[in-house]
N, C-alpha and C positions, 0 to 999 in steps of 0.2 A: 632559110629555115633548116636548122640541124635536125636530121632524122636519127632519133636514139634507137638503139638495140631494143628488141622486144623483150619484155621482161618475164621472168619466171615460168609460167605455163609453157608459153611459146619457146622459150629458151631451153626448157626441159625436152620439148619435142625435138628441137634442133640437135640437142646433144644425144638424144636416144637414137638418132639416125646415123650417128658416127659408126664407122666400121672399125671395131677394135683390132682387127688383124692388121690394119694399116696406119694406125695412129700410135704416138708416143703420149702418154697421159702424165701431165705434170701438174701437181696439186699443192697449192699452198695449204698451211695447216691451220693456224689459229685465225679465226674469223671466216674461214672457208670450209675446212672439213669439220672442225669443231668450234664450238661457241666460246666466245671470250669469256674469260673467268676473272675474278678479282685479281688473281696472281697466276704466273705461268704454271705453278705446281698444283693448281686447283681444277685443271681441265679434266674432261672426261672423254674417253674413246669407247664408244659402245661396241658390243660384239658384232652387231649387224654391220657396222662400218668395217670392222676388220675382215668380215665375211666377203663384203663387196670388193674391197682391196686385193684380197686375195684371188677372188675369181677373175678380176680385171688384170691383175699381174699375169695369170695363166693365159688369158685371152689375147693379151697384147704381146705375148711372147717374152715377158719380163720387162717390157718398156713402160713401166710406171715408175715414177719417181715423186718423192716429196720435195718441195721447193720452199724452204723456211727460213726463218730468222733464227730458229733454234739450233743449237749444236747437234751433229749427227748423233752422239751419244745419247743426248736427251730424247731425240726422235725414236731411238731403238728402244728405250725404256717405255715411251709412251704407247708405242705400237707393238710391244712385244706380244708374241714371240717373232714377229716379222722383223728382218732388216733389209729394208728396201733401198734401192738406189736413192740417192739423195744429194740435193744441193743445200748445205747447211750454212748457218751463220750469214745469211744474205749474200752468199757467194764465196764466203771464206773458206768453206769445205765443199769437197766433191767426192762422192763415192759412186763408182760404177762397179757393180759386183763387190769385190773385196778391196778395191784399191781406193785409198783415202788420201787426198792432198789437203793441205790446210795453210791458211796465211800465218805469217809471223805474229807472235803475241805482242800486245801492247806492254810497254814497261810496268813492272809491278808497282812501282811508286805512283804512276799516273792512274793506274786503276784504283789504288788505294785512296788517292786524292779524290777522285770522282765519287767513290763510295761513301765518303764522308757526308755526302748530301742526305743520305737516309738517316736523318737523326731520329731519336726515339720519339714515337707517337706521331711521326709525320705521316705514316701510311706509305711511304716510298719503299719500293722494293728494289733491291740490287740483283742483277743477273750479270754475273762475271763470266764471260766466255773465253777469257784469255785473250783471244785476238780482237775483242771488243768489250765494252761494258755498257749495259742497258740500265736505265733508270726508269722504272715504271711508276707513274704517279695517278693511276686509276682511283686508287683510295685516298688521294690527297691533291685533287685538281687544283686547289688554290695554291700549290707550290710550283706550278709551271714555270712562272717568271723566275723565281728564285733558282730553279734548276737550270735554266738556260744561262743565267749569270754565273752559277757555280761551275758549269761546264765551260764557259768561255774563260774563266779565270784558270781553270785546270789546264786547258790546252795552251794558254798563254805562258804558264809556267813550264811547259816542255816545248819550247819553240823548235827543238831539233826533231820532233816527232811529227810525221806528216799524218794528220787525222782529219776527219770530217764528222759531222752530226747528221744522223739519219733519224728523221722524226717518224713516228708511227701513231697508232691509236693509243694515246695516253702513255707514250713512252719516247724517250729520247735516248739514242744509242750513239756512243762514241766509237768510231772504227777506223780502220785504214781506208784511205781514198782508193778510188778505182777498184773496189771490191763491190760487186753487186750481183743480184740474182740474174739479171739479163746475161751478163758475161758468164755466169756459172751454167745457165741453160744452154748457151751457144756451145760451150766446151762439152757439156753432157751430150748434146746431139751429134758430137763427132765419133761417139763411141757406140759399138754394137751393145744391146740390141736397138738402140735409139736411132742410130744413123740409118737415113733412107726413109724414115718414117715422117708423118705430119704431126709436129707438136701441138697439142691441145692443152692449154693452160687455164687453170682457174685460180684467181687471186681476188683480194678484197681491199687491199690498202694502198697507199702511195709507195710503200716499200716494193710493191709489185710492178710499178710503172716500167721499171728497166726491162722486165720480161715482155710486157705488152709492146714495148718499143722494138724488140728484136724479133717478134713473132713474124711480121710481114716478110723480112729477109729470110726466114726459115720456112715460109710457106705454111704458117700455122694459124690457128684459130685461138682467140682469147675469149673467155667468159669471166664475169666478175660476180661479186656478191655485194649488192646494195650501192654500188658506186659506178658512175660512168667513166670509162676511159675510151680514148679514140680508137676506132677500129674494132670494137667488140662485136662477137657474134650474138651474144645475149647476156642478160643479167639476171641472176637469181635473187630472190628476196632475202634468203637466209641461208646459214649453213645446213639447216635441216632440209632445205629444198635441194642443196648440193647433194647431201647424202641420199635423198630419194632419187635424184637424177643418176647417181652412180649405181645404185641398186637396180634401176630400171635398165640402164645400159648393160649391166652384169648379166641380166636375165633375158635380155631381148634377143629376138631371132637374128638381128644384125650381128650380135656379138657372139653367137655360137660358133664353135670351132667347126671347120669343114670336115 
């Protein structure tokens, strides 16, 4: 019989016992820090979450990073005025302090072809990141099969371009192969102030599996939101519970500077 990680209240207790002075805090955004919205532009970041992130960034010596499918420029707008270290675009972008590296863009013609799936009235939302293109169908779930066929035809029309499809929560994203959050986190952990610390990651989706996979080799701990992954330390019920846990860690005696 498989023993599952203890959920929510117990997970919050485990999380609150972390020592912020020795960890690197790595946080997925949509579905983890903030609630999923009908479209990527309709999400909300509350001031108390910004306050928690600011305090935890100070307490970790700056070793707090966002690990997201969103481009870093979008993360900066969402969490303004903060510009946190980040792994963006599912690993296509990396920023440590002010240094940004980015994957090569997909051809414009390929991205244009993929975007044609968002026909008027379909509810499909196009998110063109340059190095990838995501088709969100939360408002049109009946179009999933059509989207998969459209994407397959688009990739076949550009046989010289190496691509792969990354599925998520009501989204299909066409991106470069061998670009993932796990490799981005591994690279992030080579740089100060992250190097030498224990990575602690919270994620919620299949797009986060690559991070959970690299955590054991980095000596890290993983927490999820509403989904079981192998090797987790705990599972939170919702993004609200994650926000409460971050607030508790930020104000706990364990996290106070010496």
